C-alpha positions as CSV (number, residue, x, y, z in Angstrom):
1,M,-7.8,-9.4,-19.1
2,F,-8.8,-6.4,-16.7
3,L,-11.1,-6.1,-13.8
4,H,-13.2,-2.8,-13.9
5,I,-13.2,-2.2,-9.9
6,G,-15.2,1.0,-10.2
7,G,-15.1,4.5,-11.3
8,D,-12.7,5.1,-14.2
9,Y,-10.0,2.3,-12.4
10,V,-9.3,-1.3,-14.0
11,V,-6.9,-3.6,-12.8
12,S,-5.2,-6.7,-14.4
13,L,-6.2,-9.8,-13.1
14,K,-2.9,-11.2,-13.0
15,N,-2.0,-8.3,-10.4
16,I,-4.7,-9.1,-8.0
17,I,-3.7,-10.9,-4.9
18,A,-7.2,-10.6,-3.0
19,I,-10.7,-9.3,-3.1
20,M,-12.1,-8.4,0.3
21,D,-15.1,-7.4,1.7
22,L,-14.5,-4.4,3.8
23,E,-17.4,-4.4,6.1
24,T,-16.8,-8.3,7.3
25,T,-12.8,-8.3,7.3
26,T,-12.2,-5.4,9.4
27,I,-14.5,-6.8,12.5
28,S,-10.6,-8.3,12.9
29,K,-8.2,-6.2,14.8
30,D,-5.4,-7.5,12.5
31,T,-7.0,-6.5,9.3
32,K,-8.0,-2.9,10.6
33,E,-4.4,-2.5,11.9
34,F,-3.0,-4.0,8.1
35,L,-5.3,-1.4,6.4
36,K,-4.3,1.6,9.0
37,I,-0.8,1.0,8.4
38,A,-0.6,0.4,4.7
39,E,-2.9,4.0,4.4
40,E,-0.5,5.7,6.5
41,E,2.8,4.2,3.8
42,G,0.5,5.6,1.0
43,F,-0.3,2.0,-0.3
44,V,-4.3,2.6,0.0
45,M,-6.2,4.4,-2.9
46,S,-9.8,5.4,-2.8
47,I,-11.0,5.4,-6.4
48,T,-14.2,7.3,-6.1
49,D,-16.0,9.3,-3.4
50,E,-18.6,6.6,-2.9
51,I,-18.6,4.7,0.2
52,P,-16.0,1.6,-0.3
53,K,-17.5,-1.9,0.1
54,S,-14.5,-3.9,-0.9
55,F,-10.5,-3.5,-1.2
56,I,-8.7,-5.1,-3.7
57,I,-5.0,-5.8,-2.8
58,T,-2.6,-5.6,-5.8
59,E,1.1,-5.9,-6.9
60,V,2.8,-4.7,-9.7
61,D,6.5,-4.8,-10.0
62,K,6.9,-6.3,-6.7
63,K,5.2,-2.8,-5.4
64,S,1.7,-3.4,-3.5
65,K,-1.3,-1.0,-3.8
66,I,-4.9,-1.6,-2.4
67,Y,-7.7,0.2,-4.1
68,L,-11.1,0.9,-1.8
69,S,-13.9,0.3,-4.1
70,P,-17.5,1.0,-4.3
71,I,-18.5,-2.5,-5.9
72,S,-19.0,-5.5,-3.5
73,S,-16.4,-7.9,-3.2
74,V,-18.9,-10.6,-4.4
75,T,-19.8,-8.7,-7.6
76,L,-15.8,-8.0,-8.2
77,Q,-15.3,-12.3,-7.7
78,K,-18.3,-12.7,-10.2
79,R,-16.7,-10.6,-12.8
80,A,-13.2,-11.9,-12.2
81,S,-14.4,-15.4,-12.5
82,F,-16.3,-14.3,-15.6
83,L,-13.5,-13.2,-17.5
84,E,-11.2,-15.9,-16.7
85,E,-13.9,-18.3,-17.9
86,T,-14.0,-16.2,-21.1
87,S,-10.7,-16.2,-21.4
88,K,-9.9,-20.1,-21.0
89,N,-13.1,-20.7,-23.6
90,F,-11.4,-18.5,-25.9
91,I,-8.0,-19.8,-25.7
92,V,-9.6,-23.3,-26.2
93,N,-12.0,-22.6,-29.4
94,K,-8.9,-20.3,-30.7
């Protein structure tokens, strides 16, 4: 299953490590430093020109990528939960 994270971007649910709220998590000095280093090393991708509300940490083939999304972390987590439940129901009913 794939999660639409904003703009023209979707990511596979199996590749998502975390969905984080940008405003509340960047209060921490450690999170700010993590995102700063990740951006300097080219791991951060802003997917639209809109102000980001969340960031999604993913890993594919042992390579990390962080997407800055204009969609709130709560909305993304609800979408992900819905997709997982739908997937489980589909497999059970199949």
